N, C-alpha and C positions, 0 to 999 in steps of 0.2 A: 380442131385438130388436137391430137394427143400431144401433151408436152406443157412445158412451162410450169412445172411443178417439182418440188422436192419432198421426197418420201424419206423420213427417218424412220427406223423401224430397230426393234431390240432383238439381236440375234442369241440363240441357244449357245454358241460358242463365244470364244474370247478373242476374236479378231476384228479390226476396223476395216471396213470395206467401203469403198465408194465406187458406185458402178453408173455410168453414163449410158443411157439408153435413147436411142431414135427409131421411131417407127416410120418407114417409107413406104411408098406403093410398091407392090411385088415386083422385082427383077427376075424375069422368068428365064433369060437366056444365060443357063449355066455354063456355057463354053466361053464366054466372053470375060468371066472372071473378074467382073467390075468391083465386087465388093473385096476379093481377094486383093487386088490392086491397092484399094484404099486401106483395109486393115492390116495388110503386110507392112505398109509405110508406118501407120500409127503404131503399130506394136514393134517397130524396130528397136533394137537396143545399143545400136552402135554410137559413135561420136556424132552429137549434134542431135541426136533424138529426144524425144519428149520424156522417155524413160531416164536418160542420162541426166536431163535437167532436174526430173523429180527425185530420183535415186541417189544419183552420186553427188550432184550439186547442193542440193537441199536436204537431203535426208527424209524426205515426206513419203516415200513409198518404199516398199521392200519388191514389189512386183508390179507390173502393168501387162495386162493381157487383152488384145483388141479381137474382136470376131464378129462375125455377122452370119445370119441365118434367114432363108426364104421360105416362107409357107406359100406354095403355089395358089394364085388367085386370092390370095388374103393381104399378106404385108410381108415386108422385109426388114428386120432388125438388126440395127448395128450396135454394138456395145463397147465400151473401154472400161475396163474393171481395173480398179486401183487397190491394192492391199496396202492399207495406210499405216505409217508408224505413228507413235503417240504424238509426235509432232506434226505429223501430217494431218490429224484429225483436227487440229486447231487451224488449218490452212487448206481447208476443202476447196473453198471459193478461187483462192490463187492456184490450187492445182489444176482446177477446172480451166481457169483462164489460160494456163500453159498448154492443155489440149487444144483449146481454140485458136491459140496463137500457132500451134503447130499446123492446124486445119488451114489456116490463112497462108502459111508457107507452101502447103500442097495445092492450094487453088490459084497462088500466084504463079507457081512453077507450071500448073498446068499438066495434064495427062502426057507423059512421056512414053514413046513406043518401046525405046530400048529397056526400060524398067519393066514393062511387061514382058518383052521377049526375054529377059532375065529370068523372071518367075517362070514363064512358060520352059526355059530350058532346064531349070531345076526341077519343075514338075515332070519333065520328061525323062530326067534321070531317075526320078522315084518310080516312075512307071515301068521304066526299062529294067530296073532290078527290083521290081515289087516283091515284098516279102508278105505274104497275106497273113493276117491274124487268124488262124485256125478256129478259136474259140468264139471270136466275135464278128467274123466274117459273115455268117448266114444271118442274124439278126440285123446287121448293118445294111446289107443287101435288100433285104426285106423291107427295113424302113425307107430305103430310097425310093424302092419300087412302089410302096403304097403312098408314099407322100406325093409321087410324081415329078420330083425334083431332077431327075436325068431321064433320058431316053432309054428305052430297053438295050439298045444296042451299045450304050455306055453306062451300062449298069456298074461294071467295075472300073472302067477308064475314067467316068465321070469327074470325080476330084482333080483329076490330072490332066483333063482335056483343056487345052487352050487354043481356040481356034478363030475367034474374031476380037480383035482390039477396037473397042468402041469408045471412042474419044468423048462424044456426046453423052454417053451413059454415065461416064465417069464424072464429067463435069456436073451433070445433074444430080448425081448422088451426093457429091461433095457440096453442092449449093443447098441441099437439104438438110444438111447437119448443122442447124444453127441453134442458138440459144432458146427461141421461142418454140423449137419442137422438142427440146431436151427434157427427158425425165431422169431425174436425179435420185438414185436410191443411196442411202446412207445408213449402215448398220454399225453399231458399237455397243459393247456391254457397258460402257459408260452411260448410256441412255437409260439405264435401269431405274437409277435414281429418280430422274425427271419424270419417268414414265409412272413410278409408284406402283403400287400393287396390281396386278392385272384386274381389270374392271369385267364384269359380265360382259360377254361377247355382244356386240351392237345389235345382232339378231337373236339374242338368248329368248327363247319361248315362243318366238312367232315365225322362225324362218327368214332365209333372205329375201329381201326386197319388200319387208313391210315398213312401218312408219318408225322413225327414230324412237330411241327408247326415252329420251327425255325431252323429244321435242326440238332439239337443237341439232345444228351441223355438226357440234364438237362429238357427238356420238359416232360418226362416221370417220373421224380422225381428222376433219377439214378445219381450216380456220388457225391451225397450229395447235390444237387441242390432242391429247393423247387418247387413244381410243384401243379397243381390242377386236381383232379381226374375228369374223365369223367362224370361220371352219377351223382354223389351227390355234385360235387363241394369241396370235402374234400381237404384241403391242406396238401401234405406228401411228404417225401423225403426217398429214398433208399440208404443206403451204406453198403459196405461190412464190415466184423468185420476185426479189426486189427490182424496181426498175433501175437501180444504181448497179445490181449484178448483172443483169441483162445488157445493159449498156458495156459494162466494163468487159464483158465476155465477147459480146460483138465486135469491140474495136481492138480486142487483145492482139499484140503482134509481139514478135521476139524483143524488139526494143522496149515496149511498153512493160514486159514481163522480166527484163532483165537477163534473158536467156539466150545463149548462143545455139539457135534452133538452125538446122540445115538437114536437108534430105540425103541419104547416104550415096556414096560414090559407087561406082561398079564393084562388084563383088569379086576380090581378087583371088578367092578361091574355088572359084568354078571352074571344074577340071575341064580338059579339052582333050587329052590323050587317055583313051581307054585300051590301049594295047596290054596283053598278059605278059608279064615278065616270065621268060623261060625258067624251069626250075633247074639249078645246078646239077649236073651230072652225078655229083657225089651223093645228092640227096634224092635222086630219082628211085622210085619204088615201084613195085608192080601194081600197088595200090593207089599209087599218086599221092600218098600222104606220107611225109618224113616223119618216122617216129620220135625223132630226137632233133634238137636243133645243131647245126652245124657251125662250126667257128671259121667266119669269114676272114676275120682281121684282128692281129694282136700287136700293139705297138706300146711306145711309152704313154701315150693318152688314153689307153684302154683297150677293150676287146669288143668286136662285133660278132653278134650270132645271128644266124638265120634260119627260121623253121618255115620251111615254103610249102605251099600247099596249091597244087594244080587240078584238084579234084573238082572244085566248084568253078573254077575259071571266071573269078570276079575281079576286076581291076581295083582291088582295094587292098590296103595295107594297115598293119598295126604296129606302132613302134614304141618301145619302152627304154628310157634310158635312166639308169641308176646311177647317181652321184654318190659316190663311196664317202661316207661320214661317219665314221664310228663315235666321233664325240657328241653326234647329234641325239644319241639315246644313252649318253653315258651316266646320267642320274636323271631322278624325276623332273629337277628343275630344266635339264637341258632338253628333256623329251617335250616338256611342255612349251619351251621357248621356240623347238622347232616346229611343234603344231601351230604356234601361232605365226611363224614365219609362213608356213604352208597356207593358212587361212588368209593372211593379209595378200599372198601371191595370188589366190584364187579370187578375192576381191578385186585384185589390179587386173585380171583377165577378164572381168565380167563383160565390159564394154567391147574391148577390143577383140575378143573371141566370138562376138556375135556373128559377124558375117560368115566365120568358118562354120558355125552350127547351123546357120541358114542353108549353107552349101552341103550339108550333111556329113561334117565333119566333128570329132570330138577332140578336144584338148583339156589337159587337167595337170596339175602338179599335186604330187601326194608325198606321204611319210611312209618310209619302208623300213625293215628291219636293219638295212646296212646304211641308210642314209635317205636322201631325197629322191623322188622318182618323178619324172616328167614324161607323160604319155600323150600319143596323138595317134588317131585313127581314122580311117575314111579313105577317099579316093587316093591312089597311088601317085597320081600326077601332082597332087598338092600337100600330100602329108608332111614332107620335109619342111615346107612352109609353114605348116601348121605348128610343127614341132619346135621350130625356131621362136613361133610366137610363143609358146608355152615357156621356153627357157627364158625368153625375155623378161616374163613376170617375176623372176628371180633376181632380176636387176636391182641394186639398192634403191635407184631413183624410183622404180615402179613401186617398191614396197613403201618406200617413204610416203609417197602420193597415196596409196591405199591406207597407211595408217592415219594420214591427216584426214582424209574423206571419212574412216571409220570414227575418229574422234569428234568429227563434225555432226555426225549420225547418231551420236551417244553410243558407239561401237555397235552399230547394227551391222547386219551381214555376216558373213562366215567367220569373222574373227571375234565376233561378241562373246561366245561361249568360251573361247580359249583365253582370251584377256582376263574373263572373271576368274578363270581356274589359277591365273598367275597371280 
């Protein structure tokens, strides 16, 4: 079986990346979305997620991405990619242990139909209001057709088709994500010194598949020795996992890793009301698009403007709140202090706003000419809830927590560059 090995390699870029990969038997039923169920939870970024444990609490990663792909008749590949910080590079084994600890949480909970139904509801929303990418649509559809990943009748809808909840298939997939089946790829520019000058490719002068250049396994990067890949000249080495690492990963739990891991609760930002709000009579036009915003309300707290549009008849809204604060850009120091405030607020939003993002919503805190700006967009039914979430990121307690987290990570995240400027 493929697995049980770590492959270190020297990248051309400057990022530290650890990629966990498992090769499984092919899962042919695209409409059961078994892999989507697993990777959606692995890639969650909300409270209790492995991303929160690695990024917010430990400062070991800047980003975590989980995904899967099936080559019909050949294999299914599941991957978890970690963009590591400098500190995280020194804790790769512990980061891997956290991933396995979260997989244990997933196995212990078992497949839950309501989670699959929630993902199906979100996919149905995407399909109902599908906006095709004109430039990339044709090659994407051709690729699906050639690969045979979906039926012809589902060529467009395939990625959004949820028809069969297969509990057994989910359990089997989770059972195969084990340390002995893991391929761990780690790339870092810091490996360049250990790798030394690129040697002649292992197949130099003879083509791939010939005898070792020097008669040892080292020429092929095995046994922990650096070698040069034949086709692209990539420096790499392959080593087996130690029994200690395998045992630690196999027995990893939330308690043993010291992490507060939990599966996400139901998504509170999933909309249920898709009715279209009528356009006010004062803004109705023959072309059904109001040329300018109309003033709805003006009082001691502020002014509210509405720019309505009934042309596209979408149950969506975009809200922008500007908090007037001229002092925020009174001088250079005030400007950069406000930028730091915005960056810390953005960091504070990272985990809390993930469920909203998963539901197709956007929220942000920004800096404008007149002061601070809070924006929210997405489904009309839940846009105000998302707006309140964005405003809560400006709360001093949230900013303080984000500042402490940034300090623990060595000011990684959105606040890093601004803090340096100050």
